[in-house]
NUPA-96551 format. One record per residue (C-alpha): residue in three letters; x, y, z negated. Coordinates in nm, 2 decimals. Last residue first. Layout:
% residues N
PT    aa       c1       c2       c3
PT   Ala        X        Y        Z
...
END
This chain:
% residues 496
PT    aa       c1       c2       c3
PT   Unk     1.41    -2.33     2.54
PT   Unk     1.16    -2.08     2.52
PT   Unk     1.16    -1.83     2.83
PT   Unk     0.86    -2.00     2.96
PT   Unk     0.65    -1.98     2.66
PT   Unk     0.53    -2.22     2.41
PT   Unk     0.22    -2.22     2.26
PT   Unk     0.06    -2.54     2.46
PT   Unk    -0.07    -2.71     2.15
PT   Unk     0.18    -3.01     2.23
PT   Unk     0.43    -2.80     2.31
PT   Unk     0.41    -2.61     1.96
PT   Unk     0.41    -2.90     1.81
PT   Unk     0.72    -2.98     1.99
PT   Unk     0.91    -2.70     1.90
PT   Unk     0.84    -2.68     1.55
PT   Unk     1.05    -3.05     1.50
PT   Unk     1.28    -2.89     1.68
PT   Unk     1.30    -2.59     1.47
PT   Unk     1.23    -2.81     1.12
PT   Unk     0.96    -2.79     0.92
PT   Unk     0.87    -2.60     0.56
PT   Unk     0.61    -2.38     0.80
PT   Unk     0.74    -2.04     0.67
PT   Unk     1.13    -2.20     0.80
PT   Unk     0.95    -2.31     1.10
PT   Unk     0.83    -1.95     1.15
PT   Unk     1.16    -1.82     1.09
PT   Unk     1.38    -2.04     1.34
PT   Unk     1.08    -1.98     1.57
PT   Unk     1.09    -1.62     1.59
PT   Unk     0.74    -1.55     1.77
PT   Unk     0.65    -1.21     1.61
PT   Unk     0.71    -1.40     1.20
PT   Unk     0.33    -1.34     1.12
PT   Unk     0.18    -1.39     1.48
PT   Unk     0.37    -1.74     1.51
PT   Unk     0.28    -1.86     1.17
PT   Unk    -0.09    -1.80     1.22
PT   Unk    -0.03    -1.97     1.56
PT   Unk     0.16    -2.29     1.39
PT   Unk    -0.12    -2.30     1.08
PT   Unk    -0.41    -2.28     1.34
PT   Unk    -0.28    -2.57     1.52
PT   Unk    -0.25    -2.75     1.25
PT   Unk    -0.60    -2.75     1.11
PT   Unk    -0.73    -2.79     1.48
PT   Unk    -0.49    -3.10     1.53
PT   Unk    -0.62    -3.19     1.16
PT   Unk    -1.02    -3.15     1.25
PT   Unk    -0.99    -3.29     1.59
PT   Unk    -0.81    -3.61     1.42
PT   Unk    -1.12    -3.61     1.12
PT   Unk    -1.38    -3.71     1.35
PT   Unk    -1.73    -3.59     1.35
PT   Unk    -1.62    -3.29     1.17
PT   Unk    -1.82    -3.18     0.87
PT   Unk    -2.04    -2.87     0.87
PT   Unk    -1.99    -2.62     0.62
PT   Unk    -1.93    -2.34     0.84
PT   Unk    -1.71    -2.12     0.61
PT   Unk    -1.37    -2.14     0.81
PT   Unk    -1.62    -2.09     1.18
PT   Unk    -1.73    -2.21     1.46
PT   Unk    -1.73    -2.56     1.29
PT   Unk    -1.60    -2.84     1.59
PT   Unk    -1.80    -3.01     1.89
PT   Unk    -1.72    -3.33     1.96
PT   Unk    -1.67    -3.45     2.34
PT   Unk    -1.31    -3.53     2.34
PT   Unk    -1.15    -3.61     2.00
PT   Unk    -0.75    -3.52     2.05
PT   Unk    -0.89    -3.28     2.35
PT   Unk    -1.14    -3.07     2.13
PT   Unk    -0.85    -3.07     1.92
PT   Unk    -0.59    -2.87     2.17
PT   Unk    -0.90    -2.69     2.29
PT   Unk    -1.03    -2.54     1.99
PT   Unk    -0.66    -2.44     1.91
PT   Unk    -0.62    -2.29     2.24
PT   Unk    -0.94    -2.07     2.18
PT   Unk    -0.81    -1.99     1.78
PT   Unk    -0.49    -1.93     1.96
PT   Unk    -0.64    -1.61     2.20
PT   Unk    -0.83    -1.49     1.91
PT   Unk    -0.52    -1.43     1.69
PT   Unk    -0.30    -1.37     1.94
PT   Unk    -0.52    -1.05     2.08
PT   Unk    -0.51    -0.93     1.71
PT   Unk    -0.18    -0.96     1.66
PT   Unk    -0.12    -0.73     1.98
PT   Unk     0.09    -0.85     2.27
PT   Unk     0.51    -0.85     2.29
PT   Unk     0.57    -1.20     2.14
PT   Unk     0.35    -1.38     2.44
PT   Unk     0.57    -1.25     2.67
PT   Unk     0.74    -0.91     2.86
PT   Unk     1.08    -1.11     3.00
PT   Unk     1.36    -1.02     2.80
PT   Unk     1.56    -0.72     2.91
PT   Unk     1.49    -0.49     2.66
PT   Unk     1.39    -0.12     2.75
PT   Unk     1.05    -0.13     2.57
PT   Unk     0.91    -0.44     2.51
PT   Unk     0.67    -0.34     2.22
PT   Unk     0.52    -0.05     2.42
PT   Unk     0.49    -0.23     2.72
PT   Unk     0.32    -0.52     2.51
PT   Unk     0.08    -0.19     2.37
PT   Unk     0.03    -0.08     2.73
PT   Unk    -0.07    -0.42     2.83
PT   Unk    -0.32    -0.46     2.54
PT   Unk    -0.48    -0.17     2.67
PT   Unk    -0.49    -0.25     3.00
PT   Unk    -0.63    -0.59     2.99
PT   Unk    -0.88    -0.43     2.74
PT   Unk    -1.03    -0.16     3.01
PT   Unk    -1.03    -0.48     3.28
PT   Unk    -1.27    -0.62     3.10
PT   Unk    -1.33    -0.53     2.68
PT   Unk    -1.48    -0.92     2.64
PT   Unk    -1.18    -1.03     2.82
PT   Unk    -1.26    -1.43     2.76
PT   Unk    -0.89    -1.54     2.73
PT   Unk    -0.76    -1.80     2.94
PT   Unk    -0.64    -1.62     3.24
PT   Unk    -0.44    -1.41     3.02
PT   Unk    -0.27    -1.73     2.79
PT   Unk    -0.20    -1.82     3.18
PT   Unk    -0.05    -1.53     3.30
PT   Unk     0.16    -1.50     2.94
PT   Unk     0.29    -1.81     2.98
PT   Unk     0.43    -1.74     3.32
PT   Unk     0.63    -1.44     3.20
PT   Unk     0.65    -1.14     3.32
PT   Unk     0.98    -0.99     3.44
PT   Unk     1.06    -0.60     3.44
PT   Unk     1.29    -0.48     3.63
PT   Unk     1.06    -0.38     3.93
PT   Unk     0.83    -0.23     3.69
PT   Unk     1.11     0.01     3.58
PT   Unk     1.18     0.16     3.89
PT   Unk     0.80     0.18     3.99
PT   Unk     0.71     0.36     3.67
PT   Unk     0.66     0.21     3.35
PT   Unk     0.22     0.27     3.29
PT   Unk     0.11     0.27     3.66
PT   Unk     0.39    -0.02     3.79
PT   Unk     0.27    -0.23     3.44
PT   Unk    -0.10    -0.14     3.51
PT   Unk    -0.08    -0.21     3.87
PT   Unk     0.14    -0.54     3.85
PT   Unk    -0.11    -0.67     3.57
PT   Unk    -0.40    -0.58     3.80
PT   Unk    -0.24    -0.80     4.07
PT   Unk    -0.16    -1.08     3.79
PT   Unk    -0.52    -1.06     3.72
PT   Unk    -0.68    -1.08     3.99
PT   Unk    -0.74    -1.47     3.99
PT   Unk    -0.90    -1.44     3.65
PT   Unk    -1.22    -1.32     3.86
PT   Unk    -1.52    -1.44     3.65
PT   Unk    -1.35    -1.38     3.32
PT   Unk    -1.31    -1.06     3.43
PT   Unk    -1.67    -0.96     3.43
PT   Unk    -1.82    -0.89     3.79
PT   Unk    -1.95    -0.57     3.92
PT   Unk    -2.33    -0.61     3.98
PT   Unk    -2.47    -0.42     4.22
PT   Unk    -2.86    -0.37     4.19
PT   Unk    -3.10    -0.17     4.51
PT   Unk    -3.41    -0.05     4.43
PT   Unk    -3.35    -0.03     4.06
PT   Unk    -3.40     0.30     3.97
PT   Unk    -3.76     0.34     4.06
PT   Unk    -3.81     0.04     3.88
PT   Unk    -3.68     0.12     3.56
PT   Unk    -3.83     0.47     3.60
PT   Unk    -4.17     0.32     3.63
PT   Unk    -4.10     0.05     3.34
PT   Unk    -4.02     0.33     3.10
PT   Unk    -3.75     0.25     2.84
PT   Unk    -3.75     0.18     2.46
PT   Unk    -4.09     0.00     2.48
PT   Unk    -3.98    -0.33     2.35
PT   Unk    -4.04    -0.51     2.70
PT   Unk    -3.88    -0.20     2.91
PT   Unk    -3.57    -0.28     2.67
PT   Unk    -3.56    -0.63     2.77
PT   Unk    -3.59    -0.57     3.07
PT   Unk    -3.28    -0.31     3.09
PT   Unk    -3.05    -0.53     2.96
PT   Unk    -2.80    -0.28     2.83
PT   Unk    -2.43    -0.26     2.99
PT   Unk    -2.55     0.05     3.20
PT   Unk    -2.50     0.22     3.55
PT   Unk    -2.71     0.49     3.75
PT   Unk    -2.63     0.64     4.14
PT   Unk    -2.89     0.90     4.26
PT   Unk    -2.84     1.07     4.58
PT   Unk    -2.91     1.43     4.58
PT   Unk    -3.11     1.67     4.81
PT   Unk    -3.24     1.93     4.55
PT   Unk    -3.51     2.18     4.56
PT   Unk    -3.56     2.40     4.26
PT   Unk    -3.88     2.51     4.12
PT   Unk    -4.10     2.78     4.17
PT   Unk    -4.06     3.07     3.89
PT   Unk    -4.12     3.03     3.55
PT   Unk    -3.78     2.94     3.44
PT   Unk    -3.78     2.88     3.05
PT   Unk    -3.54     2.56     3.14
PT   Unk    -3.51     2.47     3.49
PT   Unk    -3.78     2.26     3.70
PT   Unk    -3.58     2.04     3.91
PT   Unk    -3.80     1.94     4.25
PT   Unk    -3.67     1.59     4.44
PT   Unk    -4.02     1.53     4.40
PT   Unk    -4.06     1.15     4.28
PT   Unk    -3.67     1.13     4.15
PT   Unk    -3.70     1.50     3.95
PT   Unk    -4.05     1.34     3.83
PT   Unk    -3.88     1.02     3.67
PT   Unk    -3.64     1.25     3.56
PT   Unk    -3.88     1.37     3.36
PT   Unk    -4.01     1.13     3.24
PT   Unk    -3.69     0.97     3.12
PT   Unk    -3.62     1.27     2.93
PT   Unk    -3.92     1.21     2.67
PT   Unk    -3.78     0.87     2.64
PT   Unk    -3.40     0.93     2.53
PT   Unk    -3.11     0.87     2.82
PT   Unk    -2.94     0.57     2.65
PT   Unk    -3.03     0.31     2.94
PT   Unk    -2.86     0.56     3.14
PT   Unk    -2.52     0.46     3.06
PT   Unk    -2.33     0.65     3.35
PT   Unk    -2.56     0.90     3.51
PT   Unk    -2.39     0.96     3.89
PT   Unk    -2.52     1.26     4.10
PT   Unk    -2.45     1.24     4.49
PT   Unk    -2.42     1.51     4.72
PT   Unk    -2.64     1.80     4.92
PT   Unk    -2.69     1.90     4.64
PT   Unk    -2.53     1.76     4.33
PT   Unk    -2.47     2.06     4.11
PT   Unk    -2.85     2.15     4.12
PT   Unk    -2.90     1.79     3.93
PT   Unk    -2.55     1.89     3.69
PT   Unk    -2.82     2.20     3.57
PT   Unk    -2.71     2.53     3.70
PT   Unk    -2.69     2.82     3.40
PT   Unk    -2.87     3.13     3.36
PT   Unk    -2.77     3.44     3.48
PT   Unk    -2.64     3.56     3.15
PT   Unk    -2.54     3.28     2.98
PT   Unk    -2.79     3.18     2.68
PT   Unk    -2.69     3.34     2.34
PT   Unk    -3.04     3.30     2.19
PT   Unk    -3.24     3.08     2.41
PT   Unk    -3.39     3.09     2.76
PT   Unk    -3.30     3.43     2.82
PT   Unk    -3.15     3.40     3.16
PT   Unk    -3.27     3.00     3.28
PT   Unk    -3.16     2.69     3.23
PT   Unk    -3.02     2.39     3.38
PT   Unk    -3.14     2.02     3.51
PT   Unk    -2.87     1.80     3.38
PT   Unk    -2.70     2.03     3.07
PT   Unk    -3.00     2.15     2.96
PT   Unk    -3.22     1.85     2.91
PT   Unk    -2.92     1.67     2.74
PT   Unk    -2.88     1.93     2.51
PT   Unk    -3.06     1.80     2.23
PT   Unk    -3.01     1.46     2.31
PT   Unk    -2.68     1.45     2.25
PT   Unk    -2.47     1.37     2.52
PT   Unk    -2.18     1.16     2.54
PT   Unk    -2.42     0.84     2.60
PT   Unk    -2.59     1.01     2.91
PT   Unk    -2.20     1.02     3.11
PT   Unk    -2.31     1.28     3.39
PT   Unk    -2.09     1.27     3.68
PT   Unk    -2.12     1.48     3.96
PT   Unk    -2.01     1.39     4.30
PT   Unk    -2.00     1.67     4.60
PT   Unk    -1.99     1.63     4.94
PT   Unk    -1.72     1.48     5.16
PT   Unk    -1.86     1.13     5.12
PT   Unk    -2.23     1.22     5.15
PT   Unk    -2.29     0.99     5.49
PT   Unk    -2.18     0.70     5.20
PT   Unk    -1.88     0.48     5.15
PT   Unk    -1.71     0.75     4.96
PT   Unk    -2.02     0.79     4.66
PT   Unk    -2.03     0.37     4.68
PT   Unk    -1.69     0.37     4.61
PT   Unk    -1.76     0.69     4.33
PT   Unk    -2.00     0.45     4.17
PT   Unk    -1.77     0.15     4.23
PT   Unk    -1.51     0.34     4.01
PT   Unk    -1.78     0.46     3.78
PT   Unk    -1.84     0.13     3.68
PT   Unk    -1.51    -0.04     3.64
PT   Unk    -1.55    -0.36     3.44
PT   Unk    -1.45    -0.15     3.08
PT   Unk    -1.80    -0.23     2.96
PT   Unk    -2.04    -0.54     3.09
PT   Unk    -2.21    -0.50     3.45
PT   Unk    -2.50    -0.36     3.64
PT   Unk    -2.50    -0.06     3.87
PT   Unk    -2.85     0.06     3.98
PT   Unk    -2.84     0.21     4.35
PT   Unk    -3.10     0.44     4.43
PT   Unk    -3.20     0.48     4.80
PT   Unk    -3.02     0.69     5.05
PT   Unk    -2.90     0.38     5.25
PT   Unk    -2.56     0.36     5.38
PT   Unk    -2.38     0.28     5.07
PT   Unk    -2.59    -0.06     5.01
PT   Unk    -2.41    -0.19     5.26
PT   Unk    -2.09    -0.12     5.18
PT   Unk    -2.20    -0.23     4.82
PT   Unk    -2.26    -0.55     4.95
PT   Unk    -1.94    -0.67     5.08
PT   Unk    -1.78    -0.50     4.82
PT   Unk    -1.92    -0.65     4.55
PT   Unk    -1.88    -0.98     4.72
PT   Unk    -1.53    -0.91     4.79
PT   Unk    -1.49    -0.88     4.40
PT   Unk    -1.66    -1.22     4.29
PT   Unk    -1.49    -1.41     4.60
PT   Unk    -1.12    -1.28     4.45
PT   Unk    -0.91    -1.03     4.59
PT   Unk    -0.89    -0.75     4.34
PT   Unk    -0.80    -0.44     4.31
PT   Unk    -1.08    -0.12     4.39
PT   Unk    -0.85     0.05     4.63
PT   Unk    -1.06    -0.02     4.96
PT   Unk    -1.38     0.02     4.77
PT   Unk    -1.30     0.40     4.74
PT   Unk    -1.18     0.54     4.43
PT   Unk    -1.21     0.96     4.44
PT   Unk    -0.92     1.14     4.59
PT   Unk    -0.58     1.09     4.48
PT   Unk    -0.34     1.38     4.59
PT   Unk    -0.63     1.65     4.67
PT   Unk    -0.82     1.52     4.43
PT   Unk    -0.63     1.59     4.15
PT   Unk    -0.52     1.95     4.30
PT   Unk    -0.88     2.07     4.28
PT   Unk    -0.93     1.92     3.91
PT   Unk    -0.66     2.08     3.78
PT   Unk    -0.74     2.41     3.99
PT   Unk    -1.08     2.36     3.80
PT   Unk    -1.01     2.26     3.45
PT   Unk    -0.99     2.59     3.31
PT   Unk    -1.23     2.77     3.42
PT   Unk    -1.47     2.47     3.40
PT   Unk    -1.34     2.42     3.00
PT   Unk    -1.45     2.79     2.93
PT   Unk    -1.75     2.75     3.10
PT   Unk    -1.85     2.41     2.86
PT   Unk    -1.71     2.57     2.58
PT   Unk    -1.95     2.87     2.63
PT   Unk    -2.21     2.67     2.68
PT   Unk    -2.17     2.44     2.38
PT   Unk    -2.19     2.76     2.16
PT   Unk    -2.50     2.88     2.28
PT   Unk    -2.69     2.54     2.29
PT   Unk    -2.55     2.48     1.96
PT   Unk    -2.68     2.81     1.83
PT   Unk    -3.02     2.80     2.00
PT   Unk    -3.06     2.42     1.85
PT   Unk    -2.99     2.51     1.51
PT   Unk    -2.73     2.50     1.25
PT   Unk    -2.83     2.13     1.18
PT   Unk    -2.65     1.97     1.39
PT   Unk    -2.34     1.97     1.24
PT   Unk    -1.98     2.10     1.35
PT   Unk    -1.69     1.92     1.40
PT   Unk    -1.33     1.94     1.46
PT   Unk    -1.10     1.69     1.51
PT   Unk    -0.73     1.76     1.57
PT   Unk    -0.53     1.43     1.75
PT   Unk    -0.19     1.28     1.76
PT   Unk     0.14     1.28     1.87
PT   Unk     0.01     1.28     2.22
PT   Unk     0.37     1.30     2.43
PT   Unk     0.43     1.57     2.66
PT   Unk     0.80     1.63     2.66
PT   Unk     0.69     1.93     2.44
PT   Unk     0.47     1.79     2.23
PT   Unk     0.12     1.69     2.29
PT   Unk    -0.11     1.71     2.01
PT   Unk    -0.44     1.66     2.21
PT   Unk    -0.79     1.83     2.09
PT   Unk    -1.15     1.68     1.98
PT   Unk    -1.42     1.89     1.94
PT   Unk    -1.74     1.70     1.75
PT   Unk    -2.12     1.74     1.73
PT   Unk    -2.24     1.60     1.43
PT   Unk    -2.44     1.34     1.31
PT   Unk    -2.48     1.08     0.99
PT   Unk    -2.65     0.75     1.09
PT   Unk    -2.49     0.50     0.85
PT   Unk    -2.24     0.40     1.14
PT   Unk    -2.18     0.75     1.20
PT   Unk    -2.24     0.95     1.49
PT   Unk    -2.08     1.21     1.71
PT   Unk    -2.22     1.41     1.95
PT   Unk    -1.98     1.45     2.23
PT   Unk    -1.68     1.71     2.33
PT   Unk    -1.35     1.57     2.50
PT   Unk    -1.02     1.78     2.49
PT   Unk    -0.78     1.54     2.75
PT   Unk    -0.46     1.33     2.68
PT   Unk    -0.67     1.10     2.86
PT   Unk    -0.63     0.73     2.66
PT   Unk    -0.62     0.95     2.27
PT   Unk    -0.88     1.21     2.42
PT   Unk    -1.12     0.87     2.50
PT   Unk    -1.00     0.73     2.13
PT   Unk    -1.08     1.03     1.95
PT   Unk    -1.46     1.09     2.11
PT   Unk    -1.63     0.77     2.37
PT   Unk    -1.42     0.50     2.14
PT   Unk    -1.51     0.64     1.81
PT   Unk    -1.87     0.72     1.87
PT   Unk    -1.98     0.47     1.64
PT   Unk    -1.79     0.67     1.35
PT   Unk    -1.66     0.45     1.04
PT   Unk    -1.45     0.15     1.16
PT   Unk    -1.43     0.31     1.49
PT   Unk    -1.17     0.59     1.33
PT   Unk    -0.95     0.40     1.20
PT   Unk    -0.87     0.41     0.85
PT   Unk    -0.54     0.58     0.70
PT   Unk    -0.72     0.83     0.51
PT   Unk    -1.08     0.69     0.44
PT   Unk    -1.06     0.69     0.05
PT   Unk    -1.26     0.98    -0.03
PT   Unk    -1.58     0.80     0.13
PT   Unk    -1.80     1.01     0.43
PT   Unk    -2.08     1.12     0.40
PT   Unk    -2.04     1.28     0.78
PT   Unk    -2.10     1.64     0.67
PT   Unk    -1.97     1.61     0.33
PT   Unk    -1.61     1.41     0.47
PT   Unk    -1.57     1.72     0.71
PT   Unk    -1.63     1.98     0.52
PT   Unk    -1.38     1.85     0.25
PT   Unk    -1.12     1.88     0.51
PT   Unk    -0.97     1.52     0.65
PT   Unk    -0.63     1.42     0.72
PT   Unk    -0.45     1.14     0.84
PT   Unk    -0.68     0.95     0.98
PT   Unk    -0.64     0.65     1.26
PT   Unk    -0.68     0.68     1.57
PT   Unk    -0.39     0.52     1.73
PT   Unk    -0.21     0.83     1.82
PT   Unk    -0.26     0.96     1.45
PT   Unk    -0.57     1.15     1.43
PT   Unk    -0.67     1.50     1.20
PT   Unk    -1.01     1.63     1.02
PT   Unk    -1.15     1.88     1.04
PT   Unk    -1.54     2.00     0.93
PT   Unk    -1.66     2.33     0.98
PT   Unk    -1.71     2.52     0.72
PT   Unk    -1.37     2.66     0.66
PT   Unk    -1.20     2.70     0.32
PT   Unk    -1.02     2.42     0.27
PT   Unk    -0.90     2.40     0.64
PT   Unk    -0.67     2.67     0.51
PT   Unk    -0.53     2.49     0.21
PT   Unk    -0.41     2.25     0.52
PT   Unk    -0.10     2.49     0.52
PT   Unk     0.04     2.37     0.88
PT   Unk     0.46     2.35     0.84
PT   Unk     0.45     2.04     1.04
PT   Unk     0.13     1.90     1.09
PT   Unk     0.21     1.62     1.32
PT   Unk     0.52     1.49     1.23
PT   Unk     0.43     1.59     0.87
PT   Unk     0.12     1.36     0.88
PT   Unk     0.31     1.11     1.02
PT   Unk     0.51     1.07     0.76
PT   Unk     0.25     1.08     0.55
PT   Unk     0.08     0.78     0.66
PT   Unk     0.42     0.59     0.67
PT   Unk     0.47     0.66     0.33
PT   Unk     0.10     0.56     0.25
PT   Unk     0.10     0.26     0.42
PT   Unk     0.42     0.13     0.21
PT   Unk     0.28     0.22    -0.07
PT   Unk     0.02     0.02     0.02
END
């Protein structure tokens, strides 16, 4: 515990420097300082009170307490950009938060500063504040976005990595759907690349050289969503921008609008969206004149079961049928494992650079492990695991192997391998799924194999794949350890 607190103190000093945190305690806004891994380093009293957080939160991870942790702080860590969206804790406390990346002189991420305000300040003030921030953000990012589009452009079907049958089927179907003007609904698990597919649909259509506007419905507070989607007229609320503001649908005129996480849209707004889809007309907030006509093509995406949501009354059935004219399934990574080597090479090159990527050798055992792992986080998880592995490898000349992977990945992977090995010892027998399962295994050999494999993988993880230390920890000889590891397929290609 003392070591952990020492590391936290060291991280805080590196990030905050000589900042007097007493100043933060005088502010009404909630202030939190996060490490580059997403752990709490500091919270002022306003932040703790606003979200009803425990006093011992320092050192804990953002996702342990916030449902929006991945959308907010972790997104800032991944992109190195400011992120503005609602905050919601696991106890349903809510607020609006601004996440600012802290970069050193070399551009390396040192941490994240979070500034939060309560949603109880009133809708008008909240809208005015978000309007000001949005205008400044648009101005600051405009030229950067223009240059980025010139260099990289939006994704196309040709640039989506993969040669598997699953990805090829998606490409072929997507190219056909792109020729139509009807809505497309993208279905797929989190992390499969639905936004890239939406960009590819747009680029393959006749609207490819027109605007492509993205809206993440999960990142917008319900109070602001209507103004963000449809815009508002001058004088709509106290502090409103003179001349009003264009909504996303108006900005998408002649182009495409992509509504990500469509299942998160509240029911009242679903009804308004349906009217817009049927009429093509947009009614801004506080606008008394004629509706604005916008010619747009709609693409939406979700990782939820919309059919089930319709049955439960959480999603409008008429809107569901309007959105689901063309449905395009984005395959999960576990159904396209033959694409993993291609993706690994791509992520290594993009993270380490072409020169270093040519020097890095990848252990075949790592590829085997990746093909056996179920990848619940899909491509996003693969990228995160490789990022961790590359930092662990550093400038070493050894191959990128299992010992460089995160502990949580190894636990999940070896648990699956051990179950497979035990089943091989006793074919056709089902083992208990959990350690506290009181079911008695039908075969002692299978149970023993399971326990032995679990002990081996625990020792490997604890010693970071140091075979000498692992053998000592288990109380067996090094040669016997190798025989056991070979039995359970836990050896890498660099093991001798």
